[in-house]
Legacy VTK file of the C-alpha trace (Angstrom):
# vtk DataFile Version 3.0
C-alpha trace
ASCII
DATASET POLYDATA
POINTS 467 float
-4.412 -14.048 -42.000
-7.874 -14.984 -41.665
-9.968 -15.335 -38.569
-8.617 -18.668 -36.642
-9.581 -20.801 -33.770
-7.391 -19.185 -31.295
-9.146 -15.656 -32.518
-12.742 -17.360 -32.014
-11.819 -19.335 -28.334
-10.036 -16.094 -27.506
-13.249 -13.985 -28.485
-15.768 -15.588 -27.111
-13.429 -15.972 -24.237
-13.099 -12.413 -23.661
-16.659 -11.564 -24.321
-17.558 -13.481 -21.377
-15.323 -12.385 -19.383
-16.810 -8.860 -20.293
-20.200 -9.929 -19.747
-19.449 -10.904 -16.167
-17.158 -7.805 -15.125
-20.559 -5.785 -16.571
-23.216 -7.736 -14.525
-20.728 -7.555 -11.221
-20.476 -3.940 -11.638
-23.981 -3.945 -12.504
-24.655 -5.709 -9.558
-22.997 -3.536 -7.384
-25.687 -0.667 -8.339
-29.046 -3.296 -7.539
-30.796 -2.262 -4.520
-29.624 1.481 -3.823
-32.959 2.711 -5.031
-34.784 3.082 -1.876
-31.971 3.155 0.692
-31.044 5.596 3.324
-29.713 8.567 1.198
-27.070 8.545 3.588
-25.980 5.107 1.897
-26.757 6.567 -1.711
-23.946 7.495 -4.149
-24.429 11.057 -4.786
-22.739 13.543 -7.750
-21.773 16.260 -4.966
-19.726 13.576 -2.697
-19.089 10.733 -4.452
-18.832 11.218 -8.470
-17.786 14.778 -9.066
-14.204 13.722 -6.770
-13.705 11.017 -9.778
-14.968 13.424 -12.853
-12.460 15.875 -11.514
-9.567 13.691 -11.213
-10.524 11.476 -14.556
-12.440 13.034 -16.951
-12.929 17.017 -16.604
-9.422 18.101 -18.403
-11.608 17.160 -21.710
-14.816 17.470 -20.018
-15.188 21.056 -19.636
-16.061 24.386 -20.989
-14.486 25.075 -23.946
-12.209 21.965 -23.637
-12.431 19.051 -26.306
-15.445 16.684 -25.197
-18.737 18.107 -26.140
-19.718 18.436 -23.187
-18.877 19.040 -19.543
-19.263 17.204 -16.275
-18.068 19.601 -14.261
-21.202 20.354 -12.872
-24.344 18.215 -11.631
-26.703 20.034 -14.011
-24.513 19.525 -17.108
-23.834 15.874 -16.185
-26.958 14.927 -15.097
-28.230 14.347 -18.841
-26.063 11.833 -19.789
-25.825 9.785 -16.828
-27.112 6.914 -19.039
-24.541 6.757 -21.345
-22.078 7.177 -19.245
-22.516 4.540 -17.148
-22.483 2.555 -20.568
-19.046 3.883 -21.216
-17.469 3.496 -18.067
-18.962 0.068 -17.990
-17.249 -1.029 -21.416
-14.178 1.132 -20.464
-14.436 3.053 -23.272
-14.321 6.688 -21.348
-11.696 7.896 -19.882
-9.615 7.007 -23.094
-7.559 3.963 -21.529
-7.573 0.727 -23.777
-5.153 -1.217 -22.349
-5.746 -4.516 -20.947
-5.515 -4.729 -16.989
-5.083 -8.450 -16.800
-1.890 -8.617 -18.735
1.828 -7.116 -18.775
2.874 -4.271 -16.904
0.380 -2.347 -15.256
2.269 0.835 -13.681
1.984 3.698 -15.547
2.945 7.791 -15.217
0.238 8.646 -16.711
-2.564 6.071 -16.118
-6.337 7.562 -16.904
-8.086 4.562 -16.181
-10.991 4.334 -13.703
-10.690 1.498 -10.760
-12.758 -0.826 -10.490
-14.049 0.882 -7.049
-14.576 4.155 -9.237
-16.752 2.054 -12.182
-18.657 0.573 -9.309
-19.505 3.893 -7.943
-20.650 5.613 -11.047
-22.952 2.449 -11.605
-23.939 2.606 -8.099
-25.062 5.945 -8.561
-26.497 5.870 -12.383
-28.801 2.822 -10.548
-29.893 5.197 -8.018
-31.487 7.614 -10.065
-28.177 10.009 -10.408
-29.349 11.884 -7.177
-27.428 15.240 -6.798
-26.897 15.246 -2.827
-26.121 18.168 -1.022
-24.530 20.792 -2.714
-22.258 21.810 0.593
-20.502 18.418 -0.232
-19.400 19.785 -3.725
-15.219 19.731 -3.872
-14.648 23.000 -5.082
-13.773 23.985 -8.532
-10.592 22.422 -9.964
-8.172 25.371 -11.372
-6.870 24.461 -15.610
-4.424 25.850 -17.199
-5.483 27.844 -20.055
-5.505 25.970 -23.135
-2.120 27.643 -24.575
-0.023 26.586 -21.893
2.396 24.346 -22.020
1.770 21.069 -20.160
4.926 20.520 -19.273
5.369 24.129 -17.924
4.303 22.884 -14.096
6.679 19.883 -14.193
9.634 21.564 -14.640
8.443 24.950 -13.677
9.483 26.878 -16.489
8.588 27.480 -19.856
10.093 25.327 -22.758
13.571 26.464 -23.932
12.861 26.117 -27.599
9.636 26.596 -29.812
9.858 25.150 -32.596
6.678 26.106 -35.301
5.844 24.659 -39.078
5.127 26.612 -41.052
1.388 27.793 -41.668
-0.555 25.281 -43.883
-4.127 26.110 -44.944
-6.309 22.876 -45.202
-9.546 23.609 -47.737
-13.142 22.675 -46.263
-13.280 20.031 -48.453
-10.058 18.129 -49.855
-8.614 14.750 -50.059
-5.993 14.086 -47.161
-2.739 16.724 -47.233
0.646 15.842 -45.665
2.414 18.992 -44.939
6.756 18.738 -45.240
8.283 21.851 -44.671
11.916 21.956 -42.970
13.077 24.297 -40.033
16.087 25.230 -38.995
16.641 25.181 -35.192
19.489 27.566 -35.614
21.821 25.670 -33.468
25.453 26.767 -32.917
26.318 23.843 -30.136
25.187 20.499 -29.321
22.267 20.556 -26.998
20.906 17.051 -25.267
16.816 17.221 -24.596
15.095 16.149 -21.209
11.139 16.973 -22.743
9.208 17.379 -25.642
6.006 18.631 -26.179
4.227 19.202 -28.965
0.313 20.120 -30.098
-1.368 21.838 -32.987
-1.036 25.418 -32.605
-5.060 26.275 -32.012
-7.914 24.719 -31.149
-9.476 24.889 -34.731
-6.045 23.103 -35.659
-6.580 20.341 -33.388
-9.613 19.456 -35.915
-7.786 19.257 -38.857
-4.668 17.899 -37.964
-4.522 13.518 -37.544
-1.318 13.506 -36.484
1.941 15.077 -36.742
5.954 13.986 -36.691
8.994 16.089 -35.938
11.882 14.395 -37.651
15.342 15.490 -37.113
17.423 16.119 -39.992
21.531 16.311 -38.584
24.837 14.725 -39.078
24.926 10.997 -37.340
27.884 8.925 -36.237
25.453 6.974 -34.358
24.235 3.747 -36.707
21.182 3.344 -34.169
20.084 6.505 -34.934
18.967 5.271 -38.498
18.247 1.717 -37.640
17.063 0.000 -41.450
14.433 -2.108 -39.040
12.955 0.764 -37.644
9.220 1.775 -39.212
10.411 5.040 -39.722
14.189 4.625 -41.064
13.528 6.384 -44.157
12.279 9.424 -42.517
15.707 10.860 -40.707
15.703 10.122 -36.881
12.146 10.594 -34.904
11.909 13.645 -32.564
8.431 13.687 -31.260
4.823 12.276 -32.950
1.756 13.742 -31.756
-1.676 12.208 -32.165
-4.642 12.868 -29.933
-3.729 11.148 -26.839
-0.386 11.885 -26.866
1.273 15.125 -26.548
4.660 14.637 -24.559
7.448 12.468 -23.709
9.602 13.081 -20.839
12.896 10.743 -20.747
14.199 8.845 -18.163
16.741 10.617 -15.381
20.213 10.546 -17.366
18.728 10.160 -20.835
17.360 12.069 -23.397
17.965 12.751 -26.992
20.869 14.937 -28.610
20.482 18.215 -31.244
23.572 18.410 -33.013
24.606 21.918 -34.306
22.765 22.853 -37.930
19.719 20.461 -36.956
16.874 20.808 -38.847
13.098 19.493 -37.872
11.553 17.945 -41.161
8.118 18.076 -40.341
5.330 15.734 -41.440
2.042 16.962 -40.624
-1.329 14.565 -41.551
-4.263 17.205 -42.191
-7.671 16.153 -42.999
-10.871 18.135 -44.244
-13.658 18.608 -42.061
-16.051 20.991 -43.411
-14.290 24.155 -42.972
-11.638 25.874 -44.445
-8.900 26.276 -41.427
-5.060 27.819 -41.099
-3.028 26.385 -38.627
0.450 24.999 -37.880
2.367 22.487 -35.410
4.576 23.514 -32.263
6.989 21.685 -30.610
8.152 22.536 -26.629
11.749 21.646 -25.981
13.030 21.473 -22.814
16.618 21.222 -22.556
19.877 19.686 -20.280
22.014 22.603 -19.210
24.070 23.173 -21.467
27.443 21.443 -19.148
25.115 18.425 -18.562
25.319 15.621 -20.517
22.976 12.519 -20.037
24.948 9.254 -19.654
22.701 7.621 -22.419
20.794 8.782 -25.733
16.936 7.707 -26.272
15.251 7.179 -29.464
11.798 6.909 -30.614
11.798 3.684 -32.614
8.973 2.131 -34.898
8.322 -1.362 -34.337
6.426 -2.944 -36.955
3.602 -5.058 -36.116
3.898 -6.246 -39.801
4.454 -9.094 -42.097
7.965 -8.973 -43.342
9.189 -9.518 -46.961
8.560 -6.845 -49.797
5.094 -6.265 -50.887
3.531 -8.055 -47.831
3.727 -5.453 -45.298
0.016 -5.922 -44.781
-2.541 -7.977 -46.182
-6.140 -7.464 -45.357
-8.553 -9.504 -46.466
-12.241 -7.978 -46.777
-14.812 -9.213 -44.369
-11.758 -10.547 -42.592
-9.823 -10.320 -39.273
-6.445 -9.499 -40.090
-3.730 -10.149 -38.341
0.253 -9.627 -38.892
3.349 -9.766 -36.763
6.528 -8.239 -37.055
9.739 -8.938 -35.097
12.942 -7.147 -34.263
15.889 -8.465 -32.310
17.683 -5.500 -29.804
21.344 -4.923 -30.646
22.094 -3.782 -27.098
20.506 -3.784 -23.911
17.845 -1.582 -23.778
15.041 0.334 -21.382
11.619 0.905 -22.910
10.498 3.388 -21.429
6.182 3.250 -23.396
3.823 1.342 -25.828
2.222 3.408 -28.040
0.037 1.308 -31.141
-0.454 3.148 -34.422
-3.275 1.801 -36.633
-5.999 3.345 -38.426
-9.325 2.882 -38.719
-9.349 -1.085 -38.825
-7.304 -1.358 -36.111
-8.643 -3.550 -33.492
-5.576 -4.665 -31.329
-2.007 -5.038 -30.743
0.209 -6.724 -28.605
3.879 -6.105 -27.195
6.159 -8.977 -26.393
9.635 -10.007 -25.348
11.163 -13.101 -26.327
14.524 -13.255 -24.583
17.473 -15.054 -25.154
16.568 -17.813 -22.934
13.510 -18.200 -25.228
11.170 -17.420 -22.468
8.038 -14.701 -23.365
7.176 -11.491 -21.434
3.939 -10.667 -21.987
4.689 -6.248 -21.990
1.496 -4.515 -22.999
-1.770 -5.370 -24.700
-4.128 -3.228 -26.175
-7.152 -5.019 -26.348
-9.480 -2.318 -27.541
-7.898 -0.117 -29.605
-9.833 3.045 -30.768
-8.673 4.896 -33.716
-9.435 8.287 -32.208
-7.565 8.054 -29.479
-4.117 7.680 -29.521
-3.219 6.493 -26.085
0.599 6.598 -25.206
1.162 4.405 -22.156
3.796 5.610 -20.528
5.579 3.260 -17.924
6.847 4.202 -14.238
10.394 4.185 -14.261
10.632 1.363 -11.655
8.045 -0.627 -13.846
9.862 -0.034 -17.179
11.081 -3.322 -19.371
14.948 -3.670 -19.306
15.801 -6.177 -21.391
18.980 -8.105 -22.673
21.008 -7.648 -25.519
19.318 -10.118 -28.630
15.367 -9.735 -27.517
13.094 -9.909 -30.281
10.541 -7.114 -29.615
7.247 -8.856 -31.185
4.385 -6.994 -31.922
1.404 -8.579 -33.257
-1.163 -6.514 -34.928
-5.375 -7.248 -35.646
-7.490 -5.103 -37.748
-10.988 -5.862 -37.822
-12.240 -5.480 -41.492
-15.693 -6.727 -40.889
-19.314 -4.924 -40.540
-18.466 -5.469 -36.841
-16.684 -2.513 -36.418
-18.044 0.558 -36.883
-15.450 2.758 -37.873
-15.004 0.709 -41.084
-15.703 2.749 -44.238
-15.995 -0.697 -46.276
-15.682 -4.059 -45.340
-15.715 -5.220 -49.064
-12.572 -3.083 -50.062
-9.556 -4.738 -49.770
-6.773 -2.854 -46.995
-3.211 -2.315 -47.063
-0.428 -0.029 -46.206
-0.971 3.590 -46.520
-0.587 6.706 -45.259
-4.573 7.867 -45.880
-6.675 7.643 -43.202
-8.570 4.671 -45.312
-5.407 2.629 -45.639
-3.734 1.102 -42.866
-0.856 1.108 -40.459
0.725 -0.970 -37.435
3.722 -0.110 -35.472
4.283 0.476 -31.846
6.011 3.985 -31.186
8.551 3.027 -28.475
11.057 5.245 -26.338
14.525 2.899 -26.565
17.286 3.844 -24.537
20.066 1.552 -25.063
22.290 0.835 -22.078
25.811 -0.795 -21.405
25.971 -4.455 -20.334
27.705 -3.627 -17.527
24.905 -1.588 -16.452
22.399 -4.521 -17.726
24.064 -6.710 -15.187
23.858 -4.576 -12.534
20.136 -4.016 -13.128
19.768 -7.840 -13.251
21.128 -8.726 -10.305
19.190 -6.395 -8.119
15.725 -6.845 -9.886
15.562 -10.226 -11.415
15.462 -12.677 -8.410
12.859 -10.124 -7.085
10.553 -9.608 -10.033
10.533 -13.110 -11.069
9.810 -14.717 -14.442
6.959 -12.584 -16.581
6.360 -14.562 -19.120
3.378 -16.423 -21.297
3.763 -19.003 -19.582
3.172 -17.704 -15.993
0.281 -15.351 -17.587
-2.842 -16.570 -19.381
-2.240 -15.617 -23.160
-4.036 -12.605 -23.415
-7.443 -13.301 -25.493
-8.056 -11.503 -28.580
-11.006 -8.777 -28.243
-14.258 -8.352 -30.022
-15.993 -4.531 -30.619
LINES 1 468
467 0 1 2 3 4 5 6 7 8 9 10 11 12 13 14 15 16 17 18 19 20 21 22 23 24 25 26 27 28 29 30 31 32 33 34 35 36 37 38 39 40 41 42 43 44 45 46 47 48 49 50 51 52 53 54 55 56 57 58 59 60 61 62 63 64 65 66 67 68 69 70 71 72 73 74 75 76 77 78 79 80 81 82 83 84 85 86 87 88 89 90 91 92 93 94 95 96 97 98 99 100 101 102 103 104 105 106 107 108 109 110 111 112 113 114 115 116 117 118 119 120 121 122 123 124 125 126 127 128 129 130 131 132 133 134 135 136 137 138 139 140 141 142 143 144 145 146 147 148 149 150 151 152 153 154 155 156 157 158 159 160 161 162 163 164 165 166 167 168 169 170 171 172 173 174 175 176 177 178 179 180 181 182 183 184 185 186 187 188 189 190 191 192 193 194 195 196 197 198 199 200 201 202 203 204 205 206 207 208 209 210 211 212 213 214 215 216 217 218 219 220 221 222 223 224 225 226 227 228 229 230 231 232 233 234 235 236 237 238 239 240 241 242 243 244 245 246 247 248 249 250 251 252 253 254 255 256 257 258 259 260 261 262 263 264 265 266 267 268 269 270 271 272 273 274 275 276 277 278 279 280 281 282 283 284 285 286 287 288 289 290 291 292 293 294 295 296 297 298 299 300 301 302 303 304 305 306 307 308 309 310 311 312 313 314 315 316 317 318 319 320 321 322 323 324 325 326 327 328 329 330 331 332 333 334 335 336 337 338 339 340 341 342 343 344 345 346 347 348 349 350 351 352 353 354 355 356 357 358 359 360 361 362 363 364 365 366 367 368 369 370 371 372 373 374 375 376 377 378 379 380 381 382 383 384 385 386 387 388 389 390 391 392 393 394 395 396 397 398 399 400 401 402 403 404 405 406 407 408 409 410 411 412 413 414 415 416 417 418 419 420 421 422 423 424 425 426 427 428 429 430 431 432 433 434 435 436 437 438 439 440 441 442 443 444 445 446 447 448 449 450 451 452 453 454 455 456 457 458 459 460 461 462 463 464 465 466
């Protein structure tokens, strides 16, 4: 589907809003030069706390970002670039439209409007340092080899599953490494949380993404739903990409590991100009042996592509491609997160729920997808959508195959579905927990009157983004 009137009007509406927002933010900084020092925004008093909260996890010595923002000396040369990135909401990597859909998340990394305005004010005032005595104490960060969820559960993972080592040449086509690992389980065990990571810092350079497929005897039809984006790959235990590191399942829910279970790894490596040998590892936190959660959670790939053989994606040269997919929930369900997955031409993705009564809920809308950050938006427990049986999950995806896309390797090339980075995909990874009709009715009786309709009609339709 090529660019249409709806896209064009949405694009200019979005552009106009962006310009006005940027102007308002920049206006917040105007007039700060020449004001009294006590009223100026300074690094030590105003900016360093923001950086510690939202930025320094990556922007610190030895971490993945190209520069540190921990000190005034290291941050000051980047002041203008920081202003530009935060105004455009490119950094921190939280690419969700804040004007529509669910806005409560367990892992919200975004800056508030007030924080952005403060950074703009600081830069426009000349990026002053301020009184060194105002500098907050240095923040202690876990070592790079520490598991992030260890601090959540106050213990290391109960299981660590490692793939076999793989050596990626300095120059090579993309490679997919698919070893199988036996978990050695004699009894059924239920999973409370999982965390995945490349084995080394060098491995992060070559690992595009990694899937841990669960191979086990299944009597549950929902474990291998033919409508799932990964139905031909077995049940998915966890998927890792830059921006997604772990899953914590909601209380009284989890995933099950059956006796004799195996993990089939599917690791996408790409060459980076140096030879790297690495593996991927998965930390698993288990429920106690005698504790069985009420419901099972399924990592589900909701397709954002056209249905029908041979038409999964059809993106013409020099066009904005639009595709959509539909999936009917076979039972009431709770959706735990939203993680769009596309490649270099990915532009935007919209997740909606079409309810049995015909109304449409806008759940989440990533309006400026960034291939370098496969961010996972984890809904807060009290905000996660609870949907009745028969709800249609509607995913709409946009791909920018034009010269306006700086990541586009060749706008004159037709693009279809494929595993390579230069090919495309369009699906949303969502943790789905199916519940009973009785539990849904109980939830609906308590929540629907207070929540009210969250329908497309009640919200302005999301404008298709511009780059």
